ZADREN-435825 format. One record per residue (C-alpha): residue number from 1; residue in one letter; chain; x, y, z. Coordinates in Angstrom, 2 decimals. Example, Ala and Ser with C-alpha at 12.3 -4.5 7.8 and 13.67 -1.06 7.14 Angstrom:
 num residu chaine      xx      yy      zz
   1      a      A   12.30   -4.50    7.80
   2      s      A   13.67   -1.06    7.14
//
This chain:
 num residu chaine      xx      yy      zz
   1      m      A  102.32  236.64   55.38
   2      v      A  101.73  232.91   54.95
   3      s      A  104.98  230.95   54.88
   4      e      A  105.61  229.11   51.61
   5      a      A  107.40  226.43   53.65
   6      l      A  104.06  225.54   55.26
   7      p      A  101.65  224.90   52.39
   8      f      A   98.63  224.27   54.58
   9      g      A   98.91  227.46   56.63
  10      q      A   98.26  227.39   60.39
  11      t      A   96.90  224.00   61.37
  12      s      A   97.30  224.25   65.14
  13      v      A   94.74  226.31   67.04
  14      t      A   92.36  225.90   69.96
  15      a      A   88.62  226.40   69.74
  16      v      A   88.93  229.35   72.11
  17      e      A   91.55  231.00   69.90
  18      l      A   89.53  230.24   66.81
  19      r      A   86.45  231.91   68.22
  20      s      A   88.27  235.25   68.29
  21      h      A   88.94  234.97   64.55
  22      v      A   85.44  234.20   63.24
  23      d      A   82.27  236.29   63.12
  24      a      A   79.97  234.14   65.24
  25      a      A   77.11  236.64   65.17
  26      a      A   77.11  236.95   61.37
  27      a      A   77.45  233.18   60.88
  28      t      A   74.57  232.47   63.25
  29      e      A   72.43  235.14   61.61
  30      a      A   73.11  233.56   58.22
  31      l      A   72.11  230.13   59.54
  32      v      A   68.91  231.54   61.00
  33      a      A   68.13  233.24   57.68
  34      a      A   68.57  229.87   55.96
  35      d      A   66.10  228.27   58.40
  36      v      A   68.71  226.01   59.96
  37      d      A   67.41  224.57   63.22
  38      h      A   69.23  225.39   66.47
  39      a      A   71.54  227.72   64.55
  40      r      A   73.73  228.91   67.43
  41      e      A   74.09  225.41   68.87
  42      r      A   75.02  224.10   65.43
  43      f      A   77.63  226.80   64.96
  44      d      A   79.15  226.30   68.41
  45      a      A   79.36  222.53   68.01
  46      v      A   81.06  222.74   64.62
  47      l      A   83.53  225.38   65.80
  48      e      A   84.64  223.01   68.57
  49      t      A   85.68  220.42   65.96
  50      v      A   87.49  222.76   63.55
  51      p      A   90.82  222.36   65.43
  52      e      A   90.59  218.61   64.77
  53      l      A   89.81  219.35   61.12
  54      l      A   92.95  221.49   60.78
  55      e      A   95.05  218.89   62.54
  56      w      A   93.69  216.29   60.13
  57      l      A   94.77  218.53   57.25
  58      s      A   98.33  218.67   58.55
  59      v      A   98.53  214.88   58.28
  60      h      A   96.28  214.06   55.33
  61      g      A   96.31  217.22   53.22
  62      r      A   97.08  216.73   49.55
  63      e      A  100.55  217.76   48.39
  64      y      A  100.46  219.88   45.24
  65      p      A  103.23  222.15   43.94
  66      w      A  100.97  225.22   43.78
  67      r      A  100.40  224.95   47.50
  68      y      A  104.01  225.96   48.03
  69      t      A  103.74  229.36   46.37
  70      t      A  102.00  232.67   46.87
  71      d      A  103.19  234.06   43.53
  72      p      A  100.06  235.74   42.13
  73      w      A  100.55  234.71   38.50
  74      r      A  101.26  231.10   39.42
  75      v      A   98.20  231.01   41.67
  76      f      A   95.91  232.69   39.12
  77      a      A   97.06  230.59   36.18
  78      t      A   96.96  227.38   38.21
  79      e      A   93.37  228.00   39.24
  80      i      A   92.51  228.37   35.56
  81      l      A   94.34  225.14   34.76
  82      l      A   92.43  223.39   37.55
  83      q      A   89.02  224.21   36.11
  84      r      A   87.12  221.07   35.15
  85      t      A   90.06  218.72   35.63
  86      r      A   91.90  216.70   38.26
  87      g      A   94.58  218.14   40.48
  88      d      A   96.92  215.26   39.66
  89      a      A   96.65  216.08   35.96
  90      v      A   97.61  219.71   36.59
  91      a      A  100.50  218.62   38.82
  92      e      A  102.00  216.72   35.88
  93      i      A  102.26  219.84   33.72
  94      y      A  102.82  222.41   36.48
  95      n      A  106.60  222.73   36.17
  96      p      A  106.72  222.59   32.35
  97      f      A  103.94  225.18   32.12
  98      f      A  105.59  227.74   34.37
  99      s      A  109.01  227.09   32.89
 100      a      A  107.52  228.09   29.55
 101      f      A  105.16  230.79   30.84
 102      p      A  106.60  232.29   34.05
 103      t      A  104.79  235.61   33.57
 104      p      A  101.53  236.84   32.04
 105      n      A  103.49  238.48   29.24
 106      a      A  105.04  235.14   28.33
 107      v      A  101.54  233.82   27.64
 108      r      A  100.68  236.86   25.52
 109      e      A  103.82  236.48   23.42
 110      a      A  103.68  232.69   23.11
 111      d      A  102.91  230.84   19.94
 112      e      A   99.38  229.53   20.49
 113      a      A  100.40  226.07   19.34
 114      d      A  102.95  225.86   22.18
 115      l      A  100.34  226.91   24.70
 116      r      A   97.82  224.41   23.35
 117      d      A  100.38  221.59   23.45
 118      l      A  101.14  222.21   27.13
 119      v      A   97.50  222.18   28.27
 120      r      A   96.24  219.52   25.88
 121      s      A   96.35  216.74   28.47
 122      l      A   93.88  218.66   30.66
 123      g      A   91.12  218.70   28.07
 124      f      A   88.87  221.64   27.09
 125      v      A   91.85  223.07   25.23
 126      n      A   90.01  225.89   23.45
 127      h      A   88.39  226.95   26.69
 128      r      A   91.63  226.90   28.64
 129      v      A   93.73  228.69   26.03
 130      r      A   91.18  231.49   25.64
 131      t      A   90.92  231.97   29.40
 132      l      A   94.68  232.01   29.89
 133      r      A   95.11  234.50   27.05
 134      e      A   92.46  236.81   28.47
 135      a      A   93.91  236.50   31.98
 136      a      A   97.33  237.45   30.62
 137      d      A   95.82  240.42   28.78
 138      l      A   94.09  241.52   31.97
 139      c      A   97.38  241.54   33.85
 140      v      A   99.57  243.11   31.17
 141      v      A   97.24  245.53   29.41
 142      e      A   95.09  246.66   32.32
 143      n      A   97.26  246.18   35.39
 144      e      A  100.89  246.94   34.48
 145      g      A  101.86  243.29   34.27
 146      q      A  100.48  242.39   37.70
 147      v      A   97.62  240.15   38.76
 148      p      A   94.73  242.34   39.98
 149      t      A   93.78  242.35   43.65
 150      d      A   90.13  243.16   42.94
 151      l      A   87.49  240.43   43.01
 152      e      A   85.48  241.81   40.11
 153      a      A   88.54  242.49   37.96
 154      l      A   89.77  238.94   38.40
 155      q      A   86.51  237.66   36.92
 156      r      A   86.82  239.56   33.63
 157      p      A   88.53  236.77   31.66
 158      w      A   86.22  234.32   29.94
 159      r      A   84.96  231.52   32.21
 160      v      A   86.61  232.91   35.34
 161      g      A   84.06  232.97   38.14
 162      p      A   83.91  233.64   41.89
 163      y      A   85.78  230.48   42.88
 164      t      A   88.87  231.17   40.77
 165      a      A   88.91  234.85   41.72
 166      r      A   88.47  234.15   45.42
 167      a      A   91.11  231.41   45.36
 168      c      A   93.55  233.86   43.83
 169      l      A   92.88  236.45   46.53
 170      l      A   93.07  233.83   49.29
 171      f      A   96.19  231.95   48.22
 172      a      A   98.17  234.77   46.58
 173      f      A   97.11  237.86   48.52
 174      q      A   96.10  236.30   51.87
 175      e      A   92.53  237.64   51.78
 176      p      A   90.41  235.64   54.28
 177      l      A   87.67  234.62   51.88
 178      a      A   85.55  231.49   51.58
 179      l      A   85.75  229.17   48.59
 180      v      A   82.51  227.63   47.38
 181      d      A   82.71  224.60   45.13
 182      a      A   81.04  221.20   45.07
 183      n      A   83.17  219.98   47.99
 184      t      A   82.70  222.92   50.36
 185      a      A   79.00  223.23   49.49
 186      r      A   78.41  219.53   50.16
 187      i      A   80.14  219.75   53.53
 188      t      A   78.15  222.85   54.47
 189      e      A   74.91  221.10   53.64
 190      r      A   75.77  217.92   55.50
 191      v      A   77.39  219.37   58.60
 192      f      A   74.95  222.20   59.29
 193      g      A   71.82  220.88   57.63
 194      y      A   72.08  223.94   55.40
 195      p      A   69.50  223.95   52.55
 196      l      A   71.63  224.66   49.50
 197      p      A   70.29  226.62   46.55
 198      e      A   70.58  225.12   43.07
 199      q      A   73.83  227.00   42.37
 200      p      A   75.56  227.54   45.70
 201      h      A   78.67  229.03   44.07
 202      k      A   76.48  231.92   42.89
 203      s      A   74.55  232.38   46.13
 204      e      A   75.18  235.54   48.15
 205      a      A   73.62  233.83   51.18
 206      v      A   76.07  230.92   51.04
 207      y      A   79.03  233.29   50.68
 208      r      A   77.72  235.43   53.54
 209      f      A   77.64  232.41   55.82
 210      l      A   80.97  230.87   54.85
 211      d      A   82.79  234.22   54.80
 212      a      A   81.68  234.69   58.41
 213      l      A   82.96  231.21   59.25
 214      v      A   86.39  231.69   57.65
 215      p      A   88.94  232.93   60.23
 216      d      A   90.18  236.47   59.68
 217      e      A   93.80  235.38   60.28
 218      p      A   95.26  234.66   56.80
 219      a      A   97.19  231.52   57.78
 220      l      A   94.08  230.08   59.45
 221      a      A   91.88  231.11   56.53
 222      r      A   94.21  229.26   54.18
 223      a      A   94.17  226.15   56.34
 224      f      A   90.40  226.21   56.86
 225      n      A   89.66  226.40   53.14
 226      l      A   92.22  223.75   52.23
 227      a      A   90.82  221.50   54.94
 228      l      A   87.31  221.72   53.52
 229      l      A   88.53  221.13   49.97
 230      d      A   90.56  218.08   50.98
 231      l      A   87.92  216.71   53.33
 232      g      A   85.40  216.84   50.50
 233      a      A   87.79  215.13   48.11
 234      l      A   89.07  212.46   50.48
 235      r      A   86.42  211.78   53.16
 236      c      A   83.14  213.65   52.65
 237      t      A   82.78  212.48   49.08
 238      n      A   79.60  212.75   47.04
 239      s      A   78.94  209.03   47.29
 240      n      A   80.01  206.67   50.07
 241      p      A   81.48  209.27   52.42
 242      d      A   83.85  207.86   55.04
 243      c      A   82.16  209.34   58.09
 244      s      A   84.05  207.10   60.51
 245      a      A   87.33  208.73   59.46
 246      c      A   86.01  212.30   59.41
 247      p      A   87.51  214.69   61.98
 248      i      A   84.30  216.71   62.30
 249      q      A   81.91  213.79   62.58
 250      p      A   81.00  214.62   66.20
 251      s      A   79.36  217.87   65.05
 252      c      A   77.99  216.70   61.71
 253      l      A   74.26  216.17   61.23
 254      y      A   74.79  213.90   58.25
 255      g      A   77.15  211.76   60.30
 256      s      A   74.29  211.12   62.73
 257      v      A   76.22  212.33   65.75
 258      g      A   73.91  215.11   66.75
 259      e      A   73.10  214.38   70.35
 260      g      A   72.18  217.59   72.12
 261      l      A   71.80  219.50   68.87
 262      g      A   68.16  218.78   68.23
 263      v      A   68.66  215.93   65.78
 264      d      A   65.87  213.40   65.72
//
């Protein structure tokens, strides 16, 4: 069980220890299938820098209130609130929202105007209210008031996709799954030279690779995913990435530090 007192999970590990928690064969096979050059060398080099990435997270990771809980409803609802908006905006309404709607049933019984008022600052109000209502119905009507633990079931509410469902399983139920969003996809492309499909968050091949790379120890899986999310938001940004301050620069192809890895 991941400690709620340690929001980032396990951020201290050696490369040797880490190797026993990842599926190197499956990850390498996925890289080969994607036509990544020097697949095994790429994988080995990146794995050596993951401990530095997790250590970086322990110092620079973003502090959000939802990172201090594993309560399934709070995690599920927060991931819905985070869709298409900034984390800081969700942080501002986090406590008021869960004071008003501490359970799925509270959302079902709420006056819609109250629900709309609380999420209005996030934008896409109609979208968000409908999704929250359907998520609450899923929990109460179909699952005895509990958040489902099934990946497909979690995606039944309107506009809930693989990212939200996987995040719920990872952060609430400690399932060692990969999260694929713009940040993690961009890092995967840059670090490994991985040729991304047009919609990486819907690609079975991308999930196959990153699931193999995620450690099977829940506290490490949590830290690894949070590290990629925060690295993409703070360092490996879409434009003007700060490669000089990136903890995995020594193994990153994009960062032009590929000596010995077949980089021209």
